[in-house]
N, C-alpha and C positions, 0 to 999 in steps of 0.2 A: 402351839404347845411345842416345847423343846425338851428332849430327853437329855438329862444331865447325869454325869458320873459322880458328882459330889454336891448334894443339895445345898449345904451351907456355903461352900465355896462359890456356887453360882448366885445364891442370895447376896453374899457379900459383894460380888462383882456388880450386879445390877443395882444394888442400893448404894454402895460406897463409891463406885467408879462412875456409874451413869446417873446417880442421884434419884433413882426410883424409890418407891416405898414398898415395903412388904405389906401386902394388902390382907392376905389370909393364908393359912396353911391347912392341909387336910392330911391326916394319917390313915392309911388303909393297910394295917399289918396283916390282916387275913388275905388280902389280895397282893401283898408284898410290893406296895408302892407308896410313895409320899408325894404330895403336891405342894407347891408354893406359887402364889400368884403375886406378881410384881407389876408396878406401873406408876405413872405420875398422878393418877387418880383412878376412880372406879368407873365401871360401865354404868350407864351408856355414854357418859360424857368423854371418857378416855378409854383407850385400848388397854388391855391387860395382857401380860405374857404368862402363860402357865408353864412352870418348870416341873418336870416329872422325873422323879428318881425311882427307878425300878430296883428294889433291894438286891444287892449283890452284883449289879452291873456297873462297872466303873468307867466304861468308855463305849463309844459308838463310832461307827464309820459314818462319815457325812453323807455318803450316797451321791446320786446324781440329780435328785429332785430339788434339794434345798439350794437356794441362791444366797439370800441374806435378808435380814430385817432392816427396815429403814426408820429412822427417828428424826423428826424436825427439832432442831436445836437453835438457840440464839446465834446470831452471826458471829463469825470469827474472821480469820485471815484467808480462809479458803471457802469455796462454795460447798464442797463435800469432802468427807474423810471417812475412813473405815477403821473400826476397832474390832478385835477378836476376843470373844469371851473365853473363859477357861476351858470350855469343851470344844473350841474351834469354830463356833458359829460366827459368821461375819455380820457386823452391824454397821450399816451406812448412816452417817450423821449428815443430814442435809440442812444447809443454812435456811432458817425460817426468817423471812423478812418481817420487820416490825409491823404489827397490825395497827391500823389507825381506827380510833373509835368513831 
């Protein structure tokens, strides 16, 4: 789960930039939060990222516990690369070797 300052901005990043799908959303107005789940597919075959927007909170400090997320991606010109999402979370892109059947 990642806490985000602007839910739509984060959905746009994960779907448009990283090519994930918006899997589902949940609104909890009484508890003052909204959720969006993104991923390349659904559990249990694929991991999902839960994006949590706490109403009225536009930013968070990264703290010292979070390192980064890692995603396997088709090969490119480098073995690994990092991108940063709109809230400052680091995402490591790791070259995934072609799997043979």
